[in-house]
N, C-alpha and C positions, 0 to 999 in steps of 0.2 A: 535891162529886163530882169536880171537876177536881183537887183536891188528892189525893184517893184514887188517881186515875188516874196522877198524877205519882209518887206514892209507890210504886205497883206497878211503874212503869217503872224506878224507881231501884233496886229490889231486884234482886239477882243472879238471872239466869235459870238454870234447870236444863237439862241436856242434852235433856230431853224437849221443851223449847220449840223447839229447832232440829231435833232428830232424832225428830220425833213419830211417824213411821211406821216408821223403821228402827231405833229404839232397842232393840227385842228382839234384833236381830241383833248389835248392839254388846255388849249384856249377855251374850249367849251366847258370843261370841268371847273376851270378857275374863273370863268366869266370875264375874260379879258379879250378885247378886240385886237390888240396889237401885241406882238411878242416883246416889244420894248417895255411894255407895262407889266410883264411877268415879275413875280417876286425875285429878289436878288439871288436866291439859292439856285434857280434854274439857269441863270447866267453863269454862276460859278461852276455848276456842273458841266456846262457847255465848254468850259475852258480848262478842264482838268483831265488827267488821265484816269483810267479805270481803277488803278490802285489807290487813287486819292479820293474816291467818291465818298467813302465812309468818313474820312477825316474832314472833308469839306462840310458835310452836314453837321458833324460834331462841332466844328468851329462856328458855324452859323448859329447853332443853338446856344453855344456859350456866349456869343456876342449879343444875341437877342435877350438872354436872361439878365443882362446888365443894363437894358434900356428901360425907359419909363413905361413902355407898353407891355412889359413882361407880366405874365400871370403869376410867375413864381421865379425865385432865384435858382431853383433846382433844374437840372438838365437830365432828360431821360437818356438811358443807354441806347446807343446807336448800334444796331446789328446789321449784318450783311443782308439778312432777309428783308429787313425794313427798307433799306436803301434800294434793293432790287425791285421791291413792289412799287416804290415811288417812281423810280426811273422808267418803269413799264406802265405807269399810270394805273396801277391796281388799287385805286381808291375804293373799289367796291369788292366786298367779299363774295365768295361763291354762293352764300346764302345768308339769311339773317342770323343764323346760328354760328357762322364761321368767325372764330376768334383768332385765327392765325393769319388771315389775309385781309387786306383793306386798311382803311384809315378809320380807326376807332379807338376808344380808351384802353381796350385790353392789350394793345401792343406795348403799353407801359408795364414793365415787369419788375418794378423796383419797390415791392411792398415793404420789405424790411432790409436791414443792413446785410443779412446773410445772402438773401437772393440777389441783392445789388452787387455784392462782391463776386458771386459766382458768374453772373452774366457779364460783369465788367471784364472778368478774366477771359471769358469766351470771346468777347469783342477784341480784346488785346491779342489773343492768339490768332484770330482771323487777320488782324493787321500785320502780324509777323509773317503769316503764310502768304499774304499778297504783296508784301514789301519787296522792292527791287525786282529781280528777275524770277523770283520763286513763283511756281505755278500752284494754284489752289485746285486740287482735284475734287470731283464729285464726292468721293469718299470722305475727304476732309470736311466738306460742307455738311454732309450728313452727320458726321461725328460731332461737329460743333453744335448742330441743331438739336441733337439728342441730349446734349449736356445743358441746354438752356432750361432754366426753371421758370415755369409759368405760374403766376400767382395773381390773386385779386385782393383788393383791400378788404379788411375785415372790421376795421374801426372807422370812426368818422375822420380822424386825423389822417389815416392812410388814404381815405377817399379824397380828402382835400389835397393831399400831396400828389396823388395820381392825376386829379383834374388839372392842377396847376401845371404839371409837366406836359400833359396832353395839350393844354392851351398854348404853351410855347411852341410845341411841335406843329400844330395846325396853322399858327400864325406865320411860322417860317415857310411852310410848304404852300399854303393857300393864299397868304397875304392878309394883312390886318383888315382890309376892307371887304373881304369875302363874306357873303351872307351867313355862312355857317360859323365863321369866326366871330362875326358881330353878335349872332344869337348866343353863342357860347359865352361871349364877354358879358352879355346882359345877365345870363344865369349866374356867372361867376361874381359879378358885382352884387347881385341880390343875395347870394350866399355869404359873401364877405361882410357886407355892410348892414344887413337887416335880419337875416333869419339863421345866423350861425348857431346861436344857443338853442333855438327850437329844434333845428334839424339834428344837432348833436344829441339832444335829449331823446329824440325819436330813435335814432340809430343805436345809441348806447344803452338805453334803459328800457324803452318800450319794445324795441326790436321787432316790430311788425314789418319793417322794411330793412333790407340788407343793402350795404353799399353796392353790391353787384347789381341789384335791381336798377339803381340809378344809372350806373355805367351802361347797362344793357339798353336802357331807354334812350340814352344819348347815342349809342350805337345804332339803334333802329332809326333814329332821325337822320343820321348820316347816311345810312343804307338807303332809306327812302329818297333822300335828296339826290344822291348820285345815280340811283336807279332811274329816276325821272330824267335826269340830264343825259344819261346814256341813251335813253329812248327818245331824246329830243322833245320832251314834254316839259311843261312848266312845273317846276317842283313846288311842293307846298311850303308854306311859311315855316321855317325851322324854329319854332318858338320853344326853346328849352326851358324857359322860366316856368312854363306850365307844369313841368315835372315837380319842381319844388313847391309850387302853389298847391297842387293836388295832394301832395304828401301832407302839407300842413293842415289842409281842410279835410283830411281823411277820405279823399275821393280818389286816391291813387290806386290804379289797378296794377297789381304786380305782373310784370311781363314773364312769360314762360321762359325758364332758364333751360338751355340744352344740358344734357348730362355732363359735358365737360365743365361747364360753368357751375352747375349745381354742386358737384363734388368739391369744387374749390370754394364755393360760398358757404357750404355747410360741412366743414371738415369734421371728421370723427374725433371726439375728445377722448383721451385715455381715461379709463375708470380710476377714480381715486379711492375706491373701496378694496382693500386687500382681500384675497381669497383665503378661506379658512383651511386648516389642515384636513386631510382626508381621515376617514375612520381608521384605515390601516396604518397611517403614519402616526396618528395621535396615540394609538395603542389598541390592543385587542383583548377581549375578556375571554378567559377560559371557563371551564365548567365550574371551578371552585370559587369563582367570583373575583379572582385576582386579576390585575391588569398587567400585561407584559408590554414593554416598549422596545422598539427596534433600536439597536445601538450601532453606531458607525463612528470610526475615528475621524472621518472628514466631515461629519454632520450632514451627509447627503440626504438622509431621510428627513431631517428637519427642513431643509431647503425645498425638497420636493413636496413636502406636506404643505408648505406655505404657498407654493405656486400651482399645485394641482387643484382642480375644482372639487367642491364637496360632493360626495357620493352618498346615496341612501344607505343606511345600515341594513344588515341582513338579519337582525335580531327580531324584526317585527313579523317576519313570516309572510305568507301570502295574503293578498287583500281579500276580504269577505264583503260582498256587496249585498245590500238590502234590496231585494227584488220587489218587495211590497211596501214601499214607503208610506208613512202616514202623513197626509198633507197638513193636518192640524199641528203635528209636532214640528214640522219644518218652519213654521212661523213663530215658534216660541223663542228661538235663539238666533239673532242676526249673525251673518257670516263673519262679521268683523270682531266678534267676541268669542274667545276661547272657552271651551267647556270647563277647563280647569279654573279659569278666572271666575266663572259663574258659581260653581259649587264650592270653591275654596277648600276648606278643611272638612266639610260635611260629606257624609256618605251619599252615594247616588240613591234614588228611590228604588224600592223593591217591588217585585211582582207579587200578586196576591198569593201565589203558591210558594213564595219565598225566593230568595236570590236577587242580588242587585242587578238593576237594568244596565245594559251597555249603552250609554248615552250617545257615544260616537256612532254606533250602528243605527240607533233609532232616529237621531236628530240630523246627523251628517250623512247617513245612508252608507257609511263605509267603516269597516273595522279591520283588524288583522288577526290571523289565525293564532298568533302567540299571545293574544290578549288574555289577561287573567280572568276576564269575564266572558271568555269565548263560549262557555256553555249557556250563556244567557242572551246570545245574539239571535233572538227570535223576534219577528215582527209583532206589533200590537194590533 
């Protein structure tokens, strides 16, 4: 009797032994009639301990990346949050704008080497926390989640890298014969073999489409497909090649990006134009016409002058507004031409009674109280 019990324990367990209640949901999502036909990763998860779940998925992705069916030789970072979503069949996000939950391209967070290094370190720390008899508390998980860096591809090559790793992930999770994987493979082959140069030109030079738009379109297809499956409806054909074809024919409609994605897709670029010194730091003029400069042994005034924004000088006095503008004069000088450039070294025209006209007051409708022609700021 004891030997029979040991023999049963030694036999590989089926997914039904672990997912006894929710197995029908998994079979529905993966479009499999028998649990024996589930992808190998689900059988591996059924025969491992909780502490091994992350490593099991990592090993499966490593093995798939070396096969002929692999989309890329790169392997995405496996996080605890990703594994937990998969084991609870959270293939569907809370909404179409949810980029933290579900099976979609935005769970790939390896845009560049820096982000990859940080997220790899977080995954390694999680492995240390869950190794052996150590208990991973909720506070530990929240601390790790806060340190994760979420990013989106900003160039064509980053997009191709992201799609390749996502293709490997869905092939391992859903199986290579799944309709979504087959549709993704068709788009990938079109991208790799036919339209790579054209799409690269559109994303890098024309820039009317961002890589995030393409990923979000793929996300919407996955969301729609799983939504129909969850409601036991026939899902629409997941034709992802249409995304590429519509972009090339300029028929592509940009999907609406939620705020979280928009800020990642359109990062603010730092200004390359240095700010000028302020009037006070550059020097101040006294009544005799001499200029005095602030002195400091540490050069703090110079540094502050280079970093502070330019402020209007106080020597112009108060603004004097022409309350009775002449419409004819307004059309004589376009706004993109300065008065000084127009008259050059010639003197302004004079009134019949004498005295030079203030062209700024008459043409621009504004002058200053300290203007040397302030006595001639009268409307015509």
